[in-house]
Residue, then its C-alpha position, 0 to 999 in steps of 0.5 A: m500500500f505505502q511501499l515503505p517497509w517500516i509503515e507496512k510493518a506497523l500496519g501489519r501489527e505483528p504480534a510480539a515475539g511469542g505473544k501471550v498465549v499460554g495454557l490454562s494451568q500456566a496462566v493461573s500458576t504464573w499470575v494468581r498468587p495467595g492473598m490477591a483480590l480477584q475480580f471475575g467477569s467483564g462482558l457477558g462471558y463469565p470466566m468459569a474455566l479460569l475460576y475452576e482452575i484456580v479452585r484446583q490449584f489452590w484447594g486446601k491451601d488457604p490462599g486468602f483471596t478476595f472474591i469480587a463479582y456481580g453475582g456469587s452462586s453455587t457454580n462460582l462462589v460456593p467452590f471458593l467457600e467450600g475450599n476455604l479459598v476466600r476471606r472476603v467477598l464483594c458482590s451485589y447478589m449472593g444466591d442462585p439466580y438461574p433459572f429463578p432466584s433463591p438463597n443458597p444454603l451454603i452461602q447462608q452457612a458461610f455468612a452465619e459462621k462469619k469466617v468470611h467477610f461479606e460486603e454487599w454492593s449494588m450492581l451500579t455502585l460496584t461498577q462505579r467503584l471500578i470506574a473510579g479505579a480505572l480512571g485513577l480517581p479516589f471516588f465516584p459520586t452515586r445516587s444509590l445506597r443512600g437511606s439503606s442499611l447497605a450504606e451503614n455496613l460499607s467502609g467504602y461509602a460516604e455522604i457529603r454535601d455537594p460543593f456546588s448545590g449544597r445538597p447531600t450526595a454520596l460517594v463510593e471509594a475507588l476499587h483496585p483489584d489485584l487481578s481481573l479474570v475475563h472470558g471473551w469471544l476472540a483474542d489475538p496473540d497479543g491479547n487484544t480481546v473481543l468481548n461479547m454483548p451485552l457488556v455487563g461490567n464492561v472492562y472497568g475491572p481489568l482497567a482498574a486492576r493493579e496487574g491487569a487481566i488474564v483473558s480466556v477466549e473461545k478462540v485465538v485468531s490472528r491479528e489480521e482476522l481480529s481486525r475484521c471486527r476491530e470495532h468490537v475489541r474492548l480490551p487492549a493488549e496492554v492490560v492483558r497478561a496472558v491469553v488462554e484458548l478455552p472453548f466453552g470457557a464460560h460453561p455452565s453460563g451461556h456465551h452469546h457470540f456477537p458479532q456472529r462469525g460464520e455459523e458460530w452462535g455461541y451456546a446457551e446456559d446449561r440449565e440441568f447443570i446449574i440446577d444440579a449444582r443448586r440441588s447439591s448445595r442443600s447439603r455440604e456432603r452432596y455438594r462435595e460430591w458434585l465438586e469432586h465430580w465436576v471440578l476437582g476430579c477433572p485435571n483440566h478443562e479438556a477433561y471437564l468438556r469430555r465429561l460433559g460430552a459432545e452431544r450435550l455441548y452441541r445441544l447447548k449450541g443449538k438452544l441459543s437460537s431465538s427460533t428454538w423452542p423446547l419440545h415439552f412446550l408443545a405437550k403443555e400447551e393443550g388445555w392450558e386455558a381450562v386450568p384455573p389460575t394459581p394465586a401467583e398467576a393472579m398476582i402476576i396478571a394483576a401486576a401486569r395490568e397495574i404496570e400497563g396503566l401506569i405507563k399509559e397514564r404517566g408516559y414512561t418510555s422504558l421498563l426495568a424489572g427485577v427477577g421473579a414475578s416482577h419481570l413476568a408481570s412486566w413482560l405481560a404488560y409489554f405485549s399488551l401495550l404492543e398490541q395497542g400500538r405502544r412499544i416501550a423499551l424493556l431493559a435489563e441491568i446487564g446491558l440489554y436495551g429494548f429486548v423482546p422476551l421470547p416464550a419458554d425461558p422465563f429467566v430474566f437474562a435468558l440468552r435467547n432474548f439477546s438477539t432481539c435487542d435494539l442495542y447493547t450496552d453495560i450496567l453503567h448505561i442501563l442503571g446509571v443513565f437509562v434508569s436514573g439519568n437525565h431524562r428519568r422516564c423509566l418505570g421500575v418493577l421490583g420483587a422483595a423478600q420483605v416489604d413494610r408499609w412505606g414500601n421499603i424493601n429487604s432482599s438482603q438479610i435478617p441480622a438477628a438470625d444471621l440469615y442471608l437472603v440474596g442481596s440487592g443486585g440492581g434493586n437498590d439502584v432502581a429504587a434510587g433512580a427510577a421515576e416510579v417503582v412498583v413492587v410485586v411480592e407474595q403476601a404473608p405476615h413474615r413478608f409484609v412486616a411492620e418494621l424491616p430488620f434490614i433495608t436493601s432498597p428505600g421505598e421513597r419512589v414506591t407507589t404501588l404494591v401488588s400481592q396475590l391478595g390485592v393492590f396497594r397504593k401509597d397515600p400521599a398524605d401519610g406515605e403509607l401503602k393502603l389496600v385499594r383493590y382486592i383480587e377476585r377468586p371464584g367463590l370468595s366474598r368481598e368480606r372474606a377477601l378483605r379479612e384475608a388481606r388484613e390477616q396476611c399483613g404484618w401491620e395494621l392494614q388500612i383499606v380505602p372506602d369501598p375497594s374495587p375488585v381486580p377481575l379474574p385473569t382472562p384466558e388470553e392472559l393466562t395462556r400468555l403467562r404460561c407460554l412465557d413460563p411453561d415449567r411454572f418456575f414462578t407461577r406454581 
């Protein structure tokens, strides 16, 4: 092109002598040392193969790691806890999120024993701490955490007066992990890495880390081949210490490949594998057997893949297509409309109607829902509004904007939905800009383990019982930043409580609460949630419905004069809901 050798050599970007490509065992033994603060995950791909190799190499050696991640579950955090590998955990969610949210018994046991220090951050504030670290700033301002019990337990959080406006504001301290571990789609031998979409925590972790990152990828390609999709390179070579080629390196998490490369579509979550790990967590003995079979008993990643088997891996690749429907769905379709609604279904459909009404009344343009009944209600409202010619943007905090929820997989972050997005981004933009930024036209819909009469939410812990629940996730950020918040939660006296033992998300923006017994609205005069509508059930009188709502409430419930009934679900509503959740994970 230029016929100048020194220019041609620079444009060719030949890899440095030898490059950075090494084997899995060598990468971990060279770069991971006892006492390190390890940050897991940038982009969608979770570095599971790297994580399991760390477990193998440091099992029983008491390395005293700090574990930093957005979520800790039976497949990633629990092996570190069971192997006595960690002394400190920084997460925003610590439980089993897939395919539905649930506390993890072994995480709860570690929390109660107090041998490990747990720090719970929200998804946005953990991201903001890493951004500050990447920028070389001492702190980052945030609107999250204020007024919550989370803020009382975090040394890296402070409240000050804004020097410009004089209003109270909050800061989170910069976070500098020692090493970041990342799984991407492609990398060249120097370590320039393509991360798949959405970006979740983006590359703030590797950029904030003192020693950069170890990167595993599905495939190492030449610099020339990588240049064909250089607009998707997120991680530059200068922060990468080692590159490891690990096909299925995110398993059992899924890995959505983008941009598409030929016929390579990635692979879906391994539902059976994850559910087996969840079930095994019910006892330490059973979990040790699981760990021995899948991690400690596999000398390397290749042995792990052989144990999974080619048929299982090919099946995971096929399941990722948006046109793939599970066969058992067809068997469950017939006669659905004739089966009466469960209380959970009645609650979800009532919540969907409330969400739809608020969006039409207030003109909200986007909707972010938490995990559980809250997101199924939001999905139903989305389709109903769409039929009326009104398209709203469904958001998910990991970086999904404008996705379409497809049938048969009710997981809030189902990979099959990713290809339907209007755009991909990251946690910072979803929670920090689209939910709580300048325009603030997003309706938040959240679940809860407990709620009080003011709309405050607890999803974190019961301190008096040393009982850990699951954590904030992005809930605190949504409660702090959305224009308005709806809460959807099953009603019982231990869940509708007079006084919360721990406030994960303050209820200042909560205006509506929906349970299987009724719809509650916050009275502007005194800020208290009051029953305004009761949910109809066949053969249930108005008086009995109201009495049951009072009995299942932990505070002295106030009911507005002449509350109206919520009509029974229509066959169309029930069919849609059961189509979205055919396994009844959320609606039993």
